[in-house]
VOVEXZA-412441 format. One record per residue (C-alpha): residue in three letters; x, y, z. Coordinates in steps of 0.02 Angstrom, whole numbers, padded with zeros to 5 digits, always signed. Example, Ala and Ser with C-alpha at 12.3 -4.5 7.8 and 13.67 -1.06 7.14 Angstrom:
BEGIN
ALA+00615-00225+00390SER+00684-00053+00357
// end
This chain:
BEGIN
MET+01379+00488-00590ASN+01541+00564-00655LEU+01653+00684-00562ASN+01600+00838-00661GLU+01416+00809-00618LEU+01461+00787-00434TRP+01551+00955-00428THR+01404+01045-00511LEU+01296+01001-00360LEU+01401+01106-00242PRO+01323+01268-00180ALA+01404+01431-00234ARG+01570+01466-00149GLU+01496+01620-00063GLU+01358+01511+00010MET+01483+01381+00071GLU+01597+01513+00147LYS+01451+01586+00242ALA+01395+01414+00302PHE+01571+01369+00359ALA+01599+01536+00443THR+01436+01522+00541LYS+01459+01336+00578ASP+01293+01295+00495ALA+01261+01111+00534SER+01120+01104+00406PHE+01256+01096+00272ASP+01343+00944+00349GLY+01357+00814+00211VAL+01322+00941+00073PHE+01504+00993+00059TYR+01669+00973+00151ALA+01795+01110+00192ALA+01980+01069+00175VAL+02113+01180+00254LYS+02269+01194+00148THR+02383+01248+00291THR+02342+01100+00403GLY+02298+00963+00277ILE+02135+00930+00371PHE+01958+00922+00303CYS+01803+00960+00407ARG+01616+00967+00412PRO+01539+01141+00388SER+01490+01138+00573CYS+01667+01107+00636PRO+01713+01223+00781SER+01884+01262+00705ARG+01905+01435+00629PRO+02034+01439+00489ASN+02054+01586+00372LEU+01934+01563+00226TRP+02068+01604+00098ASN+02157+01445+00154VAL+02001+01338+00127GLU+01945+01240-00025PHE+01781+01148-00039PHE+01742+00972-00098PRO+01579+00881-00136SER+01620+00717-00049VAL+01733+00630+00076LYS+01816+00534-00065GLU+01871+00691-00156CYS+01947+00760+00005LEU+02044+00600+00035PHE+02102+00587-00145ALA+02166+00766-00132GLY+02277+00713+00013TYR+02178+00783+00159ARG+02153+00694+00326ALA+01991+00688+00425CYS+01973+00815+00566LYS+01978+00739+00740ARG+01864+00874+00811CYS+01711+00858+00697HIS+01740+00679+00631PRO+01680+00704+00451LEU+01694+00517+00414GLU+01551+00480+00532ALA+01371+00479+00475THR+01288+00649+00459GLY+01114+00696+00512LYS+01124+00615+00685SER+01086+00686+00854PRO+01236+00710+00970ALA+01284+00556+01070TRP+01228+00635+01235VAL+01056+00672+01161ARG+01038+00493+01098GLU+01086+00432+01272LEU+00954+00543+01355ILE+00817+00491+01234SER+00864+00308+01255ARG+00853+00320+01444VAL+00687+00410+01442GLU+00612+00287+01317ALA+00674+00140+01422ALA+00583+00211+01574PRO+00459+00340+01507ASP+00363+00353+01670ALA+00516+00392+01778GLN+00556+00568+01836PHE+00719+00629+01757LYS+00795+00759+01872ALA+00934+00888+01854SER+01048+00777+01959ASP+01021+00635+01835LEU+01076+00750+01693ARG+01231+00805+01785GLY+01272+00623+01822LEU+01283+00598+01633GLY+01394+00751+01612VAL+01255+00860+01539THR+01202+01024+01616PRO+01014+01057+01629GLU+01038+01217+01529ARG+01120+01124+01384ALA+00979+00996+01379ARG+00847+01131+01389ARG+00923+01230+01244TRP+00944+01079+01131PHE+00767+01012+01155GLN+00694+01187+01141GLN+00782+01212+00975HIS+00742+01041+00902TYR+00574+00995+00980GLY+00502+01165+01023MET+00497+01121+01209SER+00617+01106+01354PHE+00690+00937+01405ALA+00578+00938+01560ALA+00425+00970+01450TRP+00482+00833+01330CYS+00493+00708+01474ARG+00323+00763+01539GLY+00251+00742+01365ASN+00317+00564+01360ARG+00231+00527+01525LEU+00069+00605+01466ALA+00075+00506+01303GLY+00092+00347+01406ALA-00055+00399+01515PHE-00159+00436+01360MET-00134+00259+01295ARG-00168+00179+01465ILE-00334+00271+01479ARG-00379+00223+01301LYS-00351+00040+01350GLY-00466+00052+01500THR-00350+00095+01645SER-00431+00202+01778LEU-00386+00387+01777ASP-00306+00381+01949GLU-00202+00228+01907ALA-00148+00302+01740GLY-00090+00461+01827PHE+00012+00375+01962ASP+00084+00245+01842SER+00143+00387+01731GLY+00250+00463+01866PHE+00137+00604+01925GLU+00142+00631+02113SER-00034+00703+02128LEU-00195+00673+02034SER-00233+00859+02026GLY-00063+00890+01945PHE-00095+00749+01822ARG-00267+00813+01772GLU-00202+00991+01750ALA-00053+00935+01643PHE-00163+00818+01540SER-00293+00953+01507ARG-00158+01077+01450ALA-00081+00949+01332PHE-00239+00873+01258GLY-00365+01013+01276GLY-00483+00919+01390ALA-00502+00813+01546PRO-00420+00640+01548GLY-00589+00552+01539ARG-00622+00624+01366SER-00478+00526+01292ARG-00579+00364+01302GLN-00687+00421+01157THR-00643+00588+01078ALA-00470+00651+01119GLU-00336+00643+00987ARG-00150+00675+00996VAL-00005+00698+00876VAL+00152+00605+00927ILE+00316+00684+00873ARG+00488+00606+00856MET+00656+00652+00780LEU+00709+00547+00631GLU+00884+00541+00556SER+00920+00565+00371PRO+01074+00595+00263LEU+01014+00773+00233GLY+00987+00819+00414GLN+00869+00780+00556LEU+00682+00776+00525LEU+00544+00811+00649ALA+00401+00691+00614GLY+00225+00690+00686ALA+00087+00561+00673SER-00091+00543+00734ASP-00184+00378+00726LYS-00248+00434+00555GLY-00079+00461+00473ILE+00079+00566+00459SER+00041+00748+00494LEU+00215+00826+00500LEU+00383+00792+00420GLU+00503+00939+00415TYR+00690+00970+00431ILE+00723+01048+00599ASP+00814+01197+00524ARG+00675+01245+00404ARG+00624+01426+00417MET+00438+01386+00423LEU+00452+01243+00548GLU+00399+01342+00702HIS+00251+01415+00608ASN+00199+01243+00542PHE+00214+01170+00717LYS+00096+01301+00788SER-00021+01281+00640MET-00026+01093+00670ARG-00081+01119+00851HIS-00217+01240+00794ARG-00275+01140+00644PHE-00285+00973+00732GLY-00350+01048+00893CYS-00260+00920+00999GLY-00105+00890+01103VAL+00067+00870+01025VAL+00176+00757+01129PRO+00340+00662+01104GLY+00338+00473+01103ARG+00329+00315+00998HIS+00198+00278+00866HIS+00186+00131+00745LEU+00161+00249+00597LEU+00321+00341+00641ASP+00411+00173+00645GLN+00340+00135+00472LEU+00390+00307+00409GLU+00566+00287+00475GLY+00588+00124+00381GLU+00516+00191+00218LEU+00624+00348+00226ARG+00779+00241+00252GLU+00735+00141+00096TYR+00701+00301-00001PHE+00869+00378+00040GLU+00955+00213-00002GLY+00873+00219-00175ARG+00765+00066-00140ARG+00593+00149-00126ARG+00499+00259-00249ASP+00327+00264-00170PHE+00272+00282+00011THR+00132+00177+00086VAL+00121+00258+00258PRO-00046+00353+00269LEU-00049+00543+00271ALA-00155+00659+00377ALA-00085+00833+00347ARG-00258+00915+00350GLY-00230+01077+00255THR-00359+01195+00182PRO-00462+01123+00038PHE-00350+01215-00088GLN-00190+01155-00003ASP-00256+00977+00000ARG-00287+00985-00189VAL-00111+01047-00221TRP-00031+00918-00106THR-00132+00778-00185GLU-00073+00832-00356LEU+00107+00836-00294ARG+00094+00651-00253ARG+00045+00617-00433ILE+00211+00683-00500PRO+00310+00526-00543TYR+00471+00486-00450GLY+00619+00561-00543GLU+00516+00688-00640THR+00485+00875-00617ILE+00351+00998-00671ALA+00339+01188-00668TYR+00224+01288-00554ASP+00114+01341-00699GLU+00091+01158-00748LEU+00043+01114-00569ALA-00086+01254-00571ARG-00158+01186-00735ARG-00167+01011-00663ILE-00278+01067-00519GLY-00389+01161-00642GLN-00335+01338-00594PRO-00206+01393-00724THR-00200+01573-00660ALA-00168+01523-00479GLN+00021+01500-00493ARG+00059+01610-00343ALA-00071+01523-00236VAL+00003+01355-00288ALA+00176+01416-00238ARG+00109+01469-00068ALA+00027+01299-00043ASN+00193+01219-00085GLY+00276+01329+00045MET+00149+01276+00177ASN+00175+01090+00143PHE+00186+01009+00316VAL+00248+00841+00251CYS+00405+00856+00145ILE+00466+00714+00033LEU+00300+00619+00050ASN+00212+00769-00027PRO+00356+00793-00151CYS+00357+00982-00173HIS+00541+00965-00219ARG+00482+00902-00390VAL+00410+01073-00434ILE+00533+01191-00518GLY+00534+01357-00608LYS+00471+01370-00786ASP+00650+01402-00843GLY+00711+01245-00755SER+00783+01336-00605LEU+00770+01260-00431THR+00664+01393-00347GLY+00554+01399-00194TYR+00603+01261-00071GLY+00585+01304+00112SER+00705+01168+00169GLY+00847+01240+00065LEU+00884+01234-00121TRP+01035+01123-00086ARG+00918+00990-00016LYS+00803+01007-00166ARG+00951+00984-00281LEU+01008+00827-00189LEU+00834+00751-00179LEU+00813+00771-00366GLU+00985+00695-00394LEU+00939+00548-00282GLU+00781+00517-00384ARG+00874+00538-00548THR+01016+00418-00510GLY+00954+00311-00365ALA+01090+00374-00247LEU+01140+00532-00158PRO+01299+00609-00226GLY+01452+00544-00134ARG+01351+00413-00039ASN+01368+00244-00120GLY+01365+00148+00043ASN+01546+00186+00086GLU+01553+00372+00116GLY+01494+00476+00261SER+01482+00323+00374GLY+01656+00306+00444ASN+01687+00159+00328ARG+01872+00119+00323GLU+01863+00050+00146THR+01844+00225+00073GLU+01998+00288+00162LYS+02098+00134+00112ALA+02048+00157-00070ALA+02097+00340-00063LYS+02269+00299+00008ALA+02294+00165-00124GLU+02255+00288-00263GLN+02371+00417-00187ALA+02510+00288-00184LEU+02481+00250-00368ARG+02490+00435-00407GLY+02658+00443-00319
// end
C-alpha cells in the first residue's frame, strides 16, 4: 500500500479534531495527533489538551516518526491499541485465577483502585458493576458444577456464597429459574472482552454458538445486549467459554491477514427476516462488496432495501456476519453502526491483507520502527 492510499483512509479533519478534543478512545489507532509546538505525537485519547491549530494528523506511527515527532510519555502511542487498562487486566486476571473468591473493596484499594473507578469501568464496558461481574463469574461456575452433577448446596458454597438462600435467589435472577433446572433446561450466554486492533469487542457465546460480537463503543450495543437477554430468555454472565477461546484465536488470525473464513459456530437468533439477511451476508466473498439493493435481490425481496438496511443495523455479530461488506449503490461507505472509519479499515484489511500502518512493527511498541525512522531522518539530514 503506497503512502497516498494510506492518507486517503484518514477521517475528515473535522472528525479527527472532534475526536481529539473529546478524547475519544474509539479512534485510537485510526489516526495520531502531532503537536507542532512540543514535537510530541499522541493517541486521540491522550489527556493532554493542546490548541487544535497547533495539531497535525497522521495515519500511522511511522509517518509521525518520519516527520520528526517523538512519542508522548502520557498516552504511549507506540503501545498496542485496543487493550484494557493494566489495572483492569490485573483485576480480571485475579478474579479468573480464583473465580469463587469474594473480591472486596479493601482488595481493590490494596491494588490502588477505588471501588468507584472499578464500578464505572465495568458498568461502561460490561453493562454491570464490578461486584455484579464478580458475582456473575461465581454463578457461571456454579452453573457448570450443577451441570456436571454437583449437589445444589455444594455448588452454592463452593462458588463463594455464604448462604444457600442467597445463592438460590442470585441464581434465579441470573438464569430465570431455580438452580435445579440447569441440569436439563437452563441456558446461559457467557460474555467476555476481546482485544482487537480496532478497539475492544464484547463477545458472547452459548453452548450453541457465538451470539454477540460488538465494539464496546457502538451506539446500538446497549440495545443489542438487552435484546439478547430477551431473545435468548436466559442469563448473561461473564466467564470463560471454549467457543470464545476459539473466536479469539480466529479473530487474531483475521486481523493479521491470515484468515478469510470463520469456523466458530454462530447462534445470533434474530427474526426470520434478519436471519435470512445475515445468512446472505456470510455469502459475500472476503474482499468483495455489494450494494444494499443487491443484497435485497439476493434474498428474493428486491423492494425491501430499507428493511435490509435495518437488519444490517441490528446485526449482533459483527465481522462474522460481515455487514461491513455492504455499501451504498454509489460506492459510498454508508450505514455502519460501529463507525464508518472501522468499516473503511476492515475493507482495506480484506483488500490488502493488512491493516493500514500495521505490518507487524507498528502500534506494538516495537523498537525497530523507531530505529528505522531515526535512520531515515539521519539520511534526510
